[in-house]
N, C-alpha and C positions, 0 to 999 in steps of 0.2 A: 462541432455539434452546437446548435443554436439552443440557448437556455432561455426559456420564457417564464417570467415571473407573473403570476396572476394573484389578484387579491383573494383572500379567503372570504367567500360569500355563503350565505345561507340559502335555503330553498327559494326565497323570494328576491334574491339578488342583493340582500343587505349584507354589509360587512359584519362578520362574526365578532362579537365582543369576547375575545379569548379569555379575559379574566373571569367573566361570568360562566363561560363554557367550561372552564376548568373547575370552577367552584361547584358545578353540578355534575362533576365527573364521577362521583360515588353515589351509590344507592342511599347511603345514610343521609348525605346532605340533601339529596332530592326529596327524601321522605320528610326531613325536618322542615324544608321549605313548604311542602304541601300541608303539613300539620299546622304550620304558622299561619298560612293563607286561610285555613279553615277556622281559625280562632279569631273572632272579631276583635278581641282586646289584646291579642298577642299572647305570647307564652314566656315563661321564665325558664332558666336552665333546669331547675328542679322539675318543672312540668314536662319539659322535653325528655328529660332522663327517664322519668316515670312512664312516659308513653311509648318510648323507643326501646327501653331496656339498656340504653348506653350509660356508661359511667358518667357522672357530671362533668369531670374533666374533658372526657371525649366529646360530650355534647357541647361544652363551651368552645372547644377548639373548632368544631364544625360551624357553630353559630358565628364565631368571629370571622371565619372564612367567608361565609355568606354576607356578613356586614361589609367586609373589605371589598367584596365583589359588587356591592351596591344593591343586593337582592333583599336584604333585611336592614332594618334600622333598630337601634336599641335606645332606651331611656330608662331612668329609674322611676319606678311606680310603686308607692308605698301601699296603696289600697287602704289607706287610713290606719295602718298598723305602725306602732312605734318602732324606733331603731332605724338603721340605715336600710333603705329599701333595695330590693334585688333588681337586677337588670331585667327588663321585659323587652322581648323582641317581637317585631311585627313586620309584615311585608311592606315594601315601598309602593305606594299607590301611584297610578298614572295621573299626574296633576301638573298644572302649569306652575313653574317656579316663579319666585319673585323677580321683578325687573333686574336686569344685569347689574346696574349700579348698586342696588341694595345688596345683592349677593357678593359683589366684590368688596363692598365696605365691610360686610359681616365676616367674610373670609379673612380680610386684613386684621380686623379686630380680634378674631380668635387666634390668629398668629401672634399678635402682639401680647394677648393675655397669657398664652402659653409661655412666652419668654419672660414676661415681667411679673406675673402674679405670685410667683414663689409658692406654688402649690394650692392657692385659693382662687382659682380661675372663676369659679361660680360667683363668688362675692364681688369680684371685680367686674364681671359680666353684668350683674344686677345693677351696679352703679353706672356702668357705661349705658345700659339700656334705659335706665332712669332718665338720664340726660337726653338721650336720643328720643324717648317718648315725649318729654316736654317740648323739644324742638319740633317734633312732628305735630303735636297737638296745637302749638302756637301757629302753625301754618294751615290748620284745619278749621273750617267754619264751626263755631262753637254750637253744640247741641243744647237742647232744652235742659238736659241733665249732664253732669260730668261723665257718667258712664256712656252716654250717647257719643260724646267726643272720643272716648277711648275706643268705642266700637268703630267709629269712622276711621280712626287711625289704623286699626287692625284690618279693616276691609281694604284700605289703601295699600297695605303691605301684602294683601292676598291671603289672609288667614281664614276667610269665609266664616266669620264668627257668628254666633247665635247666643242671644241673651235669654237666660232661663231663671226662673224663680223655683227654689226647692220647696218641698212640703213644709220644712220648718222655717221658711221665710228668708233664707239666705239667697244671695245672688251669685250666679255662675255665668261664666262666658265659655261656651263650647267652641273649640277651634277645630274645624272639620278639615282644614287643609294646612299643611306646614310648607310655606314656599321656600324654606331654607333647609328642606330635608336632606338635600345632598351634603350639607355641612354638618349634620347632626353627629355622624360617626367620628368626626374629628375630635369633638369634645362635647358629648351630650349634656354634661352638667353645665357647661358654660353657655351653650346655645339656648337651653331651657331657661337659664338665669337671665340671659339677655332679653328673652321674650317677656318674662314676668316684670323685668325692670321697665320695659317699654310700657306695659299696662299701668304700673304704678306712676311712672312719669306723666303719661297722658292724663291720668285722673287728677293728679295734683295741679297740672297746668290748667285743667278745666275748672279748678275751684274746689275739688274735694280735699279734705284733710288727708294726711299721710295714711296710706292704705297698706295692710299687710297681705296683699294679694298673694295667693300661692298657686303655682302651676303644678297640676298633677298629670304628668304624661300618661296617655291612655286611660284617663280617669273615666272615660265612657267607652263603650264598645267601638265607636267609630270616630272618637274625637279626643283631643287633649282638653283638659278642663282647667280654667282659671277660676279658683274659688276666691270671692271677694268678702271682705268684712268691711262693710261700708255704713256709715251713719246714714239716717234717713234722707238728709239733704243731698246726698250724692245720687239718690235714686228718684227723688222728686224734682220737678222743674225748678230751675233757679231764676 
C-alpha cells in the first residue's frame, strides 16, 4: 500500500501553525482571545476572571497557553498604582519586526541575562540597554535637542515613537510598535528594561543629564509609554 504524506494546510493553502491551532482548541481560550482583542489596553487576569467567570488560576493557565502560542503578549502595567504591578495581556499586532541582526542580538542578550543575572534580569537589562543606547546615539546624527536624538534612535529600531507633552508639562514618548514583540514572552521584565535603558543611554549620549525615564507597558490604549523626567535643557535646542 502506498503511503502518501501531505502537509497540513489551511483553506488558503497555508501550513497550519499547530501550536496556535491547539491553543484555540477550547471555547474558553477562544473567548479570552476575543475579549482581549476588544480591549484596547489589554486585560489583567482579574479582569478576564471577572468577565468570563473563570477562577483566576484557570484564567491564568489559559492566558499562558495563548502567550506560549504567540497569540498574546504580556507585560507588567501598574497604571500608576503602588506595589508590584499585575500582568496585563494584549493581542499581538501585525507589525514589521526589527531587523534580524537586532533581534538576534536581543535574543542572545536575554539568554545571557537569564543565565548570569541571578534573579535580577531587569536591572542587568537596563544597564545593557543603557550602553546600547549610547552606542546607537553616537552613530545617529545629533538632533537639536537630546530627546530628538533619542527619538531618532527609537525610529531606527522600529518603535514608531511619538513625542507628547502632558497637561502637567511632562514629556512622554509613546511607542506604537514593539519590533521585539516576539521576544517579550521570554522575559517581559528584561525586554522592557532593555528598552528603557536604550532611551536613557541615548539621552545621555546626546547631552542630557541622567534621566529616570520609566517605561509603562500598555500605558496608553494603543502604545507603551516612556515617561521622562527631563530638565528644560533636554527639551530645548542645545
